[in-house]
C-alpha positions, 0 to 999 in steps of 0.5 A: 817378751815384754818387760813390765815395770810395776809397783805393788802394795801389801794389804794388811788387816789390823783389827786391834789398833791398840796392839799394832798387830796385823796380818798380811791378807793380800797383794795389789799390783799396778803396771802403769804402762798399760793400766793393768791392775792385778790383785789377790786376797786371802779367802773370807774363811781364813783360819790363820786369821781367827787363830791369831786374832782370837778375840776378834769377831769373825764377821769383822774380817769377813766384812772387811775382805768382802767389801775390799774384794768388791771395790777392787773388782770395780776398780779393775773394770774401771782401769779398762777405761783409763789405760796409761800411766796418768789415769791408772796411777791416780786410781791406784793411789786413790784406792790404796789410801787408808780404807778403814781402821782395819785395812791398810796398805804398805808403801808402794814397792817397785818391781819388773816382770815378764809375767804379771799374773805369775808375779802376783801369785809369787808375791802372795805366797811370799808375803801372805802364806809365807808370813804365816808359815815362818812367823806363825804368829807366835802366840798361836804356835805357843798354844799349839805346843802347849796343847801337845804337852797337855795331850801327852799327859792326857789332860788336854780335854780339860783345857778348852778355848773359852770366853770369860767375862766379869760382866763388863768385858769379855776376852777369849782365853786359849786354855781354860779349865772349868770346874763347876763352871768356874775357871780353875786353871788358865794358861795364856801364852804371851809372845812379844814378837810385834814389829815395833817397840810401840806395839810391844809396849801396847801389847804388854799394857793391854794384857796387864790391864785385862788381867788386873781387871778380871782379877779385881772383878773376881772373874778368876783367881790369880793363883790359878793363872799361868802366863808363859812369856816369850821375849822379843828378839831384841837387845834393846835394854828399855824394851827388855826392862819394860817387859821385866816390869810387866812380868813383876807387876803380874807376879805381884798380884799372884799370877805365875809367870814362866818362860814359854819354853819351860814346858815342865813349869807350865804343866806341873 
């Protein structure tokens, strides 16, 4: 049984550059010795993506994944004419350079395998499916938990996912209670599970700006807004202090900020 020495890259989708949040959506693998390229991509309808990036236009993801699928299929055919390490490696490097602001590839990672097709499937399950199962993109998980609590109190039907606007910007909130077409209750969990300090800071800045904009524009009232916060798994004092400052800035304008695990305070 032949051993193949290969390299692979994880394909990432990042619709909002300012937050640094991304989702793994595929695997591309090259075996330079025989010029083979294999890949596997998430489907064009991938509910986990839209749940995580709830402010995103769904067509952005569909366009990105469809365009990438077409390009990778073309490259796979091209590889048939350029077997061997020099040509294959050059094509692989070219196609996996930064494609757009929304699509990126990790640095190449080496591996050896006897079964290339099985290895791609294994990598996809680990890096794409498992990343959603284990991480679950915390904000989506927090929303799911809150819905269960609201359902237990028989008030889930009053809180719906809605787009709110002040006439200038529009943002989707996961749990909004409308009364006479006016928001009378907003619950927006915020999880600081981003992978870098920069992404954590930018996530805080983005939501601070959004809330101040909506409240100053009288799109809704601060007193009707609850922010369950989940802290990062970090002991970095500067990061924790930044989040603490973020919380107090929102509390100063009248927003209720609570621990995401304190369900009783959230739904009281």
